N, C-alpha and C positions, 0 to 999 in steps of 0.2 A: 434645715429644710429637707424634707423627704420628697423625692420625686418617684413615686411608685411606678410610673409608666416609662421611665428611662430604660434603655437596653440593659439587660443583665450582664454582669461580668462573665467571662469565659468560665465554663464549668458549673455555673450556678443556674438553677431553674429560673425562668422568667417570673417576675413578681406578679402576684395575684392582685386583683382589684380589691380595694379596701371595702369592708362591709358597708352596705348602703350605697355603693358606687357601681351598680351593675352595668352601666352603659359607658363607663370610661370617661375620659376628659371631654369637656365641652369643645365644640368646634366653633371658635369665635371669629368674627370678622375683624377683630382688633387684637393688638398684643395683649398678653396676659395681665401686664401691669395696668394697662388702660381698662381692661375688663374688670379687674378688682376695684378700681376707682369708681367705675360706673355702678357696680353692685352696691358699694358702700354709699354712694350718692343716693341710690334708690332706698336704702335702709334709712338714710337721713330724712328723706321726703316722707316716706311711709310712717315713720315714727312721729313726725310733726303732725301729720294728718290724724293719726290715731289719738294723740293727746287732745287735739281740737275736738274730736268726736266726744271724748270723755267729758271735757269741760262744757261742751255745748249741752249735753244731757243734764249735767249737774245744774247749770245755770237756768235752763228752761224749766226743769222740774222744781227748782226752788221758787221760781217766779209763779208757776202755775199752782203748785201744791203747798208752798210755804215750808218752814222748818228746814233751812238749808243744811243743817247738820245731818238730819235724817236722810234727806235726799242724796247728799254727797256720799254718805255711808252706804246707802243701798246701791248706788251706781258703781262706786269704786269696788266694793266687796264682790258684787256679782260679776263685774268685768274681770277682776283678778282671778276669781275662781274659773270663769269661762276661758280665760287665757291659758290656764293650765290644762283644761280639757282640750282646747284647740291645739296646743302643742303636742299632746299625745295623739290626737287624731291625725295630725299632719305626718306622722311617721309612715302612714300607708301611702302618702303621696310622694315620698322621696324618690322612688324610681322615675316618677314623672314630675320632677321638681319644677321645671320651667313652665309646663302647662298648668300644673297645680297652682303655682304662684300667680300666674296671670289670671286664673279663674278666681282665686281668693281676692285679689286686689279689685277686680271688676265688681265682685259682689259686695266687698267692703265699701267701695265708693258709692254704690247705690244705697246700701243700708245706712251708712253713716251720713251721707249727704241728704237723704230724705227723712232722717229720724226726727229732726226738729219740727219740720212741717207736719209730719204725721202725728206727733205728740200734741202739737197745738190744735190740729184739726179734731182729734178725739176729745180734747178738753172743751173746745168751743161748741161742737155740735152734739156731743152726748152729755156734756156737763159733768159736774163733780158734786152733785147735791142730793144724792140718794137714788133709790130705785135700782134697777138691774144694772145700770151703767156706773154705779157709784165709784167702783174701783177701776174703771176703764183706763184713765191716764196712768194710774199706778201699775197696772198689769202691763200696759204697753211700755212703760219705762223699764220694767224688769226685762221684758222681751227684747227690747233694743239693746240694753246693756249686755244681756246674755249673747245675742247674735254678734254684736260688735266685738265683745271679748273673745269669742270663739275664733273669729276671723283674724284678729290681731295676734292671738296666740299661735295661729298656724303660720304666721309670716316667718318667724325666726328659724324654725327647723328647715323650712324650704330655702331660705336665704343662705343658711349654713351649708346646705347641700350644693347650692349653685356656686358659692364662692370657693368651696373646696374642689369643685370640679374644674375651676379655672386654674388653680395652682394649689395643690394640696400642701397644707402646713399642719403643725401640731394643733390639736383641738383647743388648747389653751390660748394660743395666739389668734386663732380664728374667732373664738368667742370674744376675746378682748377687742379685736377690730370691729366686730359687729356691735358689741355693746357700746363702744365709744361713739360710733355713728348714730346708734339708737338714742343714746342719752343726749347727745348734742341736738338731734332732731327734736326730741321731746322738749328740750329747753326752748328752742325756737318756736315750736307750736304753742307751748304754754305762755310765752310772752306775746306772740302774735294775736292770740284770742282776745285778751282784754284790751290791748293797746291798738290793734289794727282792725281785726275782723268785727268785733262787737260794736265799737263806736262808729265805724265808717260804713259797714255793710249790714249790721243787725244780725240777729240770731239765725233767721231763716236763710237769707242770702249768703251769710258767712259759711253755714254748713254746706250749702249747695256748691259754693266755690271750692271748698275743701274737698268735697267728693270728686269734683272735676279734676283737680290737681292730682288726687290719688289715682284716678283712673288713667290719666295720661302718663304718670310716672310708672305705674305698674305695667301698662301695655307697652310703653316705649322700651322699658328694660327687657322684657321678654321677647317682643317682636324684633327689636333692634339688635340685641346682643346674643340671644339664645334661639333665634329663629331656625337655625339649622338642626336643633334638637327636636323640632316639632314637625309633625307630618303636615302635608299640604292642607288636609282637612282641619287639623288643629289650629293652624295659622288663621284660616278663614273664620273658624268659629270664634277664636279669640278676638279677631279684628271686628267682626260683626257684633260680638258681645259688648266690647268697649264702645263701639259707635252707638249702640242702643242705650247704654248707660249714659253717655254724654248727651245724647238727644233728650233723654228723660230729664236729666239735671238742667240742661239749657232751657227746655220748655217750662220747667218749674220756676226757673229764675225769671223768665219773661213774665210769668203769671203771678209772681209772688206778691206784688203790690195789690192786685185784685183779690188774691186769696186772703191777704192780711186784712183788707177792708171788710170782706165778707165774714171772716172769722171774728173780727172785732164787733161787728154788728150782732153776730150770734151770741156773743158774750155779754155785751153792754146794752143791746137793743138798737133800734134804728135811728136814735136821735143823738149820735155821737157828734159833738161839735169840734172838739179839740182832742187830738191824740198825738202824743210826742214821747220820744224816749230821750231822757236826759242822761247825764253821766251817772245819775243815782238810781233812777227808777223809770217806769212807764207812767205817764200822767194822762188821764182821760177825763174830759168834761162832757157830760151829757145834759140835755135839757137846758133850762134857763131861758127859753124863748117860746113864744106862742102858748103860754100858759103851762108849759111842762116844767115840773120842779127840777131844779139844778141838782146835780150829783157830781161829786169829785171822787175819782178812783185813783189810788196810788198802787202800782203793781197789782192791779186786779182786785184790790180790797177797797170797799166803800169807805171813804174817809169823811165825806160830808154829804148829808142829805138835807136839802132845803126844807123838807117837810117837818123835821123835828130837830135840826141842829141847834135851834134856840134853846130848847129844853136842856140839851147836853151842855152847851157852853155857859148857860146861866148857872147850872149846878156846879160846873167846874170852877168858875171864876168868883162868883159873888160871895160864897162863904169865906174864901181866902182874903177878900178885900175888906173884911170887918176888922178894922184896926188901922195902924199906920200904913200908908200906901203911896207915899211920894215916889218911890223908886220900885219899879216892877220889872221882873225878868220873866219872859215867856220862852220856854224851851220847846221847840217845835212850833206849831201854830202858824205855819207859813201861809195858810189860807186867810189869815187876818181876822178870823172870827173871835178868837180869844182876846185879841187886842181890842176889838170893837167893844166887848163887854167891859174890859178894864177901863177904857176911855170914858165910859158912862159915869164913872165915879168921880166926884169932886176931889180935888187935892192931889191928883196924879200929875207929877212933874216930868217923869221920864219913863218910857217903856222900851226895854231892849228885847228884841225878838231874835232868837238864835234858830235859824232854819238851815238844814243841810243842803237843800235843793233850791238853788237860785231861780229855777224855772217856775217852781210853785209860787214863789213870791212875785215873780213877773206876771204870772196869770192873775194873781190876787190884785195886782195893781191895775192891769190893763183890760182884762176880760170884763165886758160890760155887766154880765149877770153876776159874776163872783165879786167884783168890786162893789156893785150895788148891795149885795148881800152883806159884805163886811163894812158897809157904810164908809168906804174909802179910808179905812183906818190907816193904811200905810201912807196916806197923804198928810196925816197929822204931823206937825213938826216935832211933837214930843216922842214920836215913834222912831226908833233907830234899829235897822235890820242888819244883822251880821250873818254871813253865809259861812257857817262852820259847824263842826261836830259839837254837840251839846257837852259831851264829856270833856273835850279839849277846852271849851269855853269856861267851864266851871274851874278847871285846873288853873287857868290864867286869870281868873276874876279876882278883884280886890276883896279881901275879907270884909264881912259886914257891909256889903255894898247895896243890898236890896232889902226892902221891907216885905216884898211878896215875891215868891217864885212859883210860877204856874208850869207844871209839867204836862204839856199837851202832846204826848208822844204816842207812837203806835203801840199796839197791844204787846205786853211783855212776852207772850208766847211766840212772837215772831223772832227768830234767832238774832237778826241784826239789832233788835231792840233790847235784848236781854241785859247787855252791859249797862243800859240806861235805867235799869231797875235793880241795880246791885247795891250792896252795902257801901262799896267804895264810892259809887256815884252819889248816894245820899249823904255820905260823909262830906263830900265836896259841897253839896248843896247846903248842908248845915253850916259850913264855914262861911258862905257868902251871905247868910241871913243876918240882918241887923238885930239888935236887941228888940224883942217883941215881934220879930218877923215870922211869917208863916209860909209853909210849903204845901201845895196841893198836888196830888198825884192821881191821874186817871188809871184805874187798875183793870179796866176791861169790863165786858158784859158779865152779869151774874150767871148767864147761861153757860159760860166757860167753866163754871164750878167755883165753889167758895175757896178752894185751895189756892188758886192764883191770887185772889184778893187778899187772903190772910197771909200768904207768903210775902207779898209786898208790904203789908202792915208790920210783919215781924222783922223784915229787913230794915224798915224805917226805924223801928225801936232799937235794933242792933246798932244803928248809926248814931244813937244818942238822942233821938227825937221822941217826944210824946205824941200820941196819935188820937184822932177822932174819926173813925170810919163812918161813912154814910153812903146813901145811894138815892137814886131817883128813878121814876118810871118813864117809859117812852116806847115808841114803836120799834125803833132800831137804833143801835149804837153808832157812834161816829167811826167805829172800826168794825161794823157788824159783819162784814164779809168774812173776816178772819182768814187764816191761811187756807187757801184752796176753795173757799166758798164763792160760788159764782153769783153775780148780781141777780140772776134770774130767781134766786132762792129767797127773795126778800120777804116772802110771806112767812118763812121759817126763821127769820132773823131774831136775835135776842130782843127782849122787850124792856130792858132796864140797864143802868150803868152803875158802877161802883167807884167810889173815890175814897181817898184818905187825906184828911187835913192834918198837918204835922207842924210842930213848933218845938222850941227848946223847953218851954213850959207847957202845961196842959192847955191845949187850944180850946177856945170857946166856939162851939159850932152855932152860928147864927148869922143873921143878915145885918148889915150896917143900917142903923136907923136913919142916918143922914144920906144914904146912898139911893140909887134909883130903885124903883119898884119893879122887880122881875115880872115877866109876863106869866110864868107858870110856877115859880118857886116862891113858897111862903115859909114863914117860921114853922107853921104846923106841918107842912109837907116835908120840911127838912128834918124836923124831929122824928117824924114817922119813918123817914129814910134811914135815920141813925138807928132806930130801934130794929128795923128790918135787917139792916146790915149786921148788927151785933147778934141777932138771933141765928146767924149762920156761922158764928165763930168756930174756928178749928184751933185749938190750943196746941202749943208745943212744936209749932213748925219751925224749922231752922231758917236762918237768913240765907238769901241768895248772894253769892259773891262772884267776882270775876272768874276765879278758878273753879268754882263749884256752883254753876247756875242751877236753879231749882224750879224753873217755870216749865 
């Protein structure tokens, strides 16, 4: 341990201040050991808050703009880059480390605490559907990532200066102490976000509370421990700055419910009936009363539109039911609409529905409009619902257990769904098919481009299945919003859907002569849909796998 400010031995010149330490040791109101502990506690809290800001931006950007891999990559790479720039910039503040750290933390608390609300506001009121504001949310995401990274990067050099001024030690030891507190704080922040803040407070209130904690911790550390290093004016400016930041955050927290309702109406329209956040996603129901058509949104993406869901679900289910159909497995389909179509066929003995979100199933059972639309399918004793992941369900299912498997899952371009369109997933689906069984897969709107559709088809063939691609027309798809598409853009929604019917042997694409007569699907339209789909074929596409997704 080196004490550069201790009295020099007789005959030796007095020690000079270390570089970057022009004002000498701090004048603390506590013992040095206590001061070091308080600084490290501040590092812990600031690190926890910093990681929460990062995760908050990633989570909200993934929800608003889709493709969680891309959004996480943008946020993290920009923030890490900005942290390096912030660390370099903080070198100029080292002579005023206490005041600089206080200003940085107050600014970070305001920027990080308000980031989620600002990002949501831009998405809700400017939209993400084209025009001059098409990239508004994305630009704001980069701006907040950059600003947050710059401020987080400035923390460590300033904290290093402060802790060295309490009691100077070798640089390696000081870095080790700061790093340990920083990493432990990041661990706590990383665990607190998904298990405490998000489920109990939500994204907006959680970010505001984190900002308040950040402001209190930074202000208390500087004004309580290093106040003697500040001029009277600096102390008052820092105190007033933190009070202003806390007032803004508290006001936003009080108004957050009204803000969220207004933003939700801006996104979904004025007839929102149900809006809830489950442990899986945000679920919103609009319409369904007073002649307004029902619409179901999952994480901002239109999943069901009463205007044309019948055309979609008939095309999805009826071709697959042409053959043995006593035992049917529906993957997804928590809205009950695929089950409704399955139950219209004679000879169905058991229908297993595997849905990840229990709240969607609950709404399908209890909401008057949605349960009427699915004709109370979940009240049929033949229908059995399991709340679990589709991949896990297939892994645990009995081989050759089902005559028909209906894959009514979200668009494969959504990152969370990619594994459910992989070769491994279809290999498991092939295993549960009984002899003569069929699997039908929704591959998304044709407006997404033929590559997605034919990648799904190539992946099914790689899993050992024969395929029959087909499509049908309509006004908008059951997943028409797509990643980042706002409901207000319905006029520009895709106008048709694509499917693939698969089996161990060449599947025969047609309708069951003994089954119900679909309202809009005929043998002629099905044959036309098959010809149209084959006309877009892209040959030579590789299969999508768990370790190499290609959507």
